[in-house]
N, C-alpha and C positions, 0 to 999 in steps of 0.2 A: 314498212307499213304504209298502206294507202292513206292519203288524206281523205277526210270525210267527203270533200267535194267530189271525189271519184268513186265513192263506195256504193255498192248495190246492197240489196237485202241479204244476199248470201254472204257478203263480206261482214256485215253487222252480226249475222247469226253466229259467226265463228270467232268473234273478237272477245278476248279477255278484257278485264277492266284496264289493265296496263296497255293493251293494244288500242282500246278506244281513246284513252288519254293521249297516246302518241298520234292517233289519227286526228284528234281535235287540234293538237298543237301544230301539226303539219298543215292545217288549213289556214293558218295565219290570219285569224280574226274574221273568218267567214263562215262560222257555224251558227245556225239558227235553232234555238230551243223554244218551243211553245208550250205554255201551260194550259191545261184543260181541266174542267170539273165534270166528271162522269155522272154524278148524281143529279145534275141539272138536266132539264129538257134539252136535247141536242138542237142546234140551230137548224139542221136539215131534217129533223124529225126521226127518220129511220136510219140515219147514218151517224155514227159516233162523232163527237167533236174531235177525238183523236185522229180519226180518218180524215176529217175535214182539214185540220191544220197540216196534216201530212201532204194532202193534195195541193195545199197552197205553198209548200216549200219548206216545211219544218224538217230539220235533220234529227232532232232529239225531241221526244215527247216527255213532258213532265206532268204528272197527275197530282192535282191538288185536292184536298179533302178526301183522299183515297183511304178507306178503312181496310187494312189488310186482313182484319178478322171477319168483316162483312162487306166484301167488295161489291160496289155497284157502278156499272158503266151502262147507262141507258143506251138502248139501240144496239148493244153488243149481242151478236147471235148466241144462243144458248150454249153454256159450257159450265163445268164444275167451278165453284168459287176459286179453288186453288189454281185453276188454269186461266184466270182472267187476264193476267199479264201476258201469258203466252199467246192467248187469242188475239190480243191487241197487236202483238208483234207479227202474228200470222197475217193480219189484215193490212198492216201498214209497212212492214219491213223495216221498222225503225227501232233504235235503242229506246228504252223506257226508264224514266226515273220517277220517284215519288217524293213528296214532301212528308217529313215526320217532324213533330213539334215537341221539343224538350221543355214542356211547361212545368212550372213550379206547382207542386201538389196543393199548396195552400190557396192557390187562386183557381185551381181547376174547377170547372163546372159553373163558373160565374157568368159565362156568356151564353146567350141564347140565339135562336134563329139559325141561319145557315152556317155560322161559324161555330156553333156549339160543339164542344169537344166530344169525341167518341173514343172508345177504348183502342180501336185499331189505328188511330192517327197519332197516338202518343209515341214519343221517341224512346220506347223501351227496348231492351235487348231482345226480348221475345218477338216484338213486332219487326225489328230489323232482320232477325233470322228468318222469320216467316216471309218477309219481302224477298230476301235473297233466294229462298227456296222456290218462290213463285216466278223467279226469272228476272227480277228487277236489276237493271244495270247500274243505277245510281240512287243513292239516298241523299236528299238535300235537307239538312237540318236548318229550319227557319221558323218563322212565326207568322200566322195569319193575323188580321186586324184584331187588336184588343186582347190577344191571348197572353200577353205578359211574358213572352219568351226573352230571356236575358242572355247576353253573350257568355256569361260565366256558365250557364246551364248548357249552352252549346259546346263549350270546351270540355266539360265533364263527360258529355255524351260521346263526343268524338273520341276521347281516350278509350272509353269502354268499347265502342264499336271497332276501333282499330285493333284493340287487343283481342277481341273475341271473333271478329269477322275477317281480319287480315286483309287480303287483297281480293276477296270474293266479289266486291263491287266498289264503285267509285264513291268516295265520301266528299260531299260538297257542304259548305256551311256559310251562313251569313243571313242578313235581313234586308228586305227590300224597302222597309219603312220601320218606324219605331215599334210596331207590333204591340202598342199599348204601354210601353215603358218610356215615360216622358223624359227620364234622365238619359235615355239612349236615342234621342231624336237628333235631327239635322246632322251635323258633322260627327256627332257622338254615336250615330248608328253603327259606325265601324271606324276604328282608328288603326294606326300602324301597330299599336300594341295588341289589338284584337287580331289583326292579320297574323302576327307572329304567334300568338297563342293558339289560333286555329291550326296553323301549319304544324306547330310543334306537337299538337294533340292528334294529328293524323289526317288533316284535310288535304285532299288532292286538288280541290277547286275552291276558290274563295268567291262568294257572291257579294256583289256591291250594288247599291242603287245606281241606276243609270243617271248620268248627268241631266239635270233639268226635271227630274221626277220627284225629288224630295227637296224641301227648302234648305238652302245652304250647300247642296251637293253640286259642285261645279265640275266642269270637265277637267280643270287643272288638279282639283283635289282627288278625283277618281284616278286620274293618270298617275299621280304619285303613289297611290295604293296599289295600282296594277303593277307598276315598275317594281315596287317593293315585294309584292307577292311573287313575281317572276324571279326576283333575286334569291328567293327562298326555295325555288323549285316548284312552286304551285302554279296552276292555271287560274284564270279568272272568268267569271260570268257577270256581265252587267245586266241588271234586271229592271224591267218596267213593271212595278207592282202597285201602281197608284191609279189605276184605271185609265191612264193615258194611252193604253193599247186600244182604247176606244175614242181617241182624239182624231182630228183630221189628218190626212196623209202628209200634209206639209209639216205638221208638228212631228210626226213619226220620222220623217226623213231627217229633220234636224237632230232629233235624239240619236238616230242611227249613226249619223256622221260624227257626232260628239263621242259616242261610244267607240267608234272605230279609231278616233284620234287618241283615246286613252290607251290603246294597245290591247284591249280585252280579247280574250280567246273565243268566248261564246256570247251571243246576243240573245237575251231572253225577252219574250213578250208574254205578259200575264194573261189571266183568264177572264178579265172584265171588259169585254166589248159590250154587248148587250147583257152578257152574263154567261159564263161557261167556257169562253175562249175569246181571243182577240178578234177584232174585225178582220175578216179574210183579206180585204183589200189592203189593210195595214201590214199584214204578214208579207204580202207580195211587195208592197212599197218599201218596207224595211229591207227585205232580202235584196231587192234590186239596188238599193242605195249602198249596201256594203259589199255586194259581190257581183252586181251586174246582171243583165238579162240572161246571158249564156248559162251561168251556174244556177240561177234561179229556175229557169225553165228546165234545165237538166234534172234538177231534183224533183220538180213537179211531174215530169214526164217519165221518170225512171220506173219501170215496172217492178212490182214486188216479186215477180217470178224470175228476175235476173239473178 
């Protein structure tokens, strides 16, 4: 199996979930995932943020606030709602993941504004099946700010998805911040016990906050969790989900190198530059820090027609 560093659009198009996991592992900590919000105004107006982050070097696209029942990607050329993911893949040549949130019903609907929950963002089995049918490569079970997603709810959902969906897509799980659960803040965002529970429930990839992005989350702490996840046969993704994807490039490089030192497999940049995606210069700076100019420019220059 080719490592992601060497893959073209035609390679991604023919990969199973198992193949994609092997390709990520083979890249030895040099895979970039970028999160975007399609319902926001695109930074370039008539070009989707998904296309923009792809052009800046993203290997994997992760759609946040994506409603599988009422999909919205601003600036996406016209297509049927059920073909939204396939259209993004056609334009970018990249694997696509989405966030789904296993919220507790008793707190659902309490949050307003851009984070307000919608039916197609909930981590229900119906939504997961719909996502798989749309062509999604990966579902990340996580929580947006204030949504109250608990690790126990993530575990329950993982078990259900693994049982019902099998290996149709990659299952990732974890939180980038406390997501409104104060008892799961700082080092309690994720522990070794959580990692074990997630893997046992069916997670292929464990998401961890990137060092320096959440109070108390150090490089040493994340490294211990990465090592443990690897020992259980899972991959890891270190995530910047605290708006530091909009920090200066020097800060981004520091975070990038700390993440590399943890041994993580995937590097994630969130969607909060100005809003909707990371700052483009930070995507490039991060990529160059963890894999150099050659691999960064190769991904940026690679035609979707290859």
